[in-house]
C-alpha positions as CSV (number, residue, x, y, z in Angstrom):
1,X,-0.3,-0.1,0.0
2,X,3.3,2.7,0.9
3,X,4.3,1.4,-2.9
4,X,0.9,2.8,-4.3
5,X,1.5,5.4,-2.1
6,X,4.4,7.0,-3.2
7,X,3.7,6.7,-7.1
8,X,1.4,8.7,-6.7
9,X,3.3,11.4,-4.5
10,X,5.7,11.0,-7.7
11,X,3.6,11.7,-9.7
12,X,1.6,14.6,-8.7
13,X,5.0,16.4,-7.8
14,X,6.1,15.5,-11.2
15,X,3.1,17.2,-12.3
16,X,4.1,20.5,-10.5
17,X,6.8,20.1,-11.2
18,X,4.9,21.1,-15.4
19,X,3.1,22.9,-15.0
20,X,5.4,25.4,-13.0
21,X,7.4,24.9,-15.8
22,X,4.6,26.3,-18.1
23,X,3.5,29.1,-15.3
24,X,6.7,30.0,-15.7
25,X,7.3,30.5,-19.6
26,X,3.3,32.0,-19.7
27,X,5.5,34.7,-17.5
28,X,8.1,34.5,-19.8
29,X,6.0,35.2,-23.3
30,X,4.0,37.8,-21.1
31,X,6.5,39.9,-21.1
32,X,8.5,39.4,-23.4
33,X,5.1,40.3,-25.2
34,X,4.8,43.8,-23.0
35,X,8.3,44.3,-22.7
36,X,8.1,44.4,-27.1
37,X,4.5,45.7,-27.0
38,X,6.0,48.7,-25.2
39,X,9.0,49.5,-27.4
40,X,6.7,49.1,-30.2
41,X,4.9,52.1,-29.1
42,X,7.9,53.6,-27.3
43,X,9.1,53.3,-31.7
44,X,6.0,54.5,-32.8
45,X,5.5,57.7,-30.9
46,X,9.3,58.8,-31.1
47,X,8.3,59.1,-35.2
48,X,5.4,61.0,-34.5
49,X,8.2,63.6,-32.5
50,X,10.6,63.0,-36.2
51,X,7.8,63.7,-38.4
52,X,6.4,66.4,-36.9
53,X,9.8,67.9,-35.6
54,X,10.6,67.7,-39.3
55,X,7.5,68.9,-41.5
56,X,7.5,71.6,-43.5
57,X,5.5,74.2,-41.7
C-alpha cells in the first residue's frame, strides 16, 4: 500500500513541476510581449515627434 502512495506522490510532484514550468514559461512569454509592445509604442511616439519636427511649416 505504501508503494502505491509513494507512486502517487511522485506522480503529483512531477505534475506540479510541469505546471510550474508552464506557468514560468507563460510569464516569460507575457513579459516578452509587454517589453516588445512597449518598445514598439515608444518607437512609434518617437517617429511622430521626428516627423513633426521635420514637417514643412
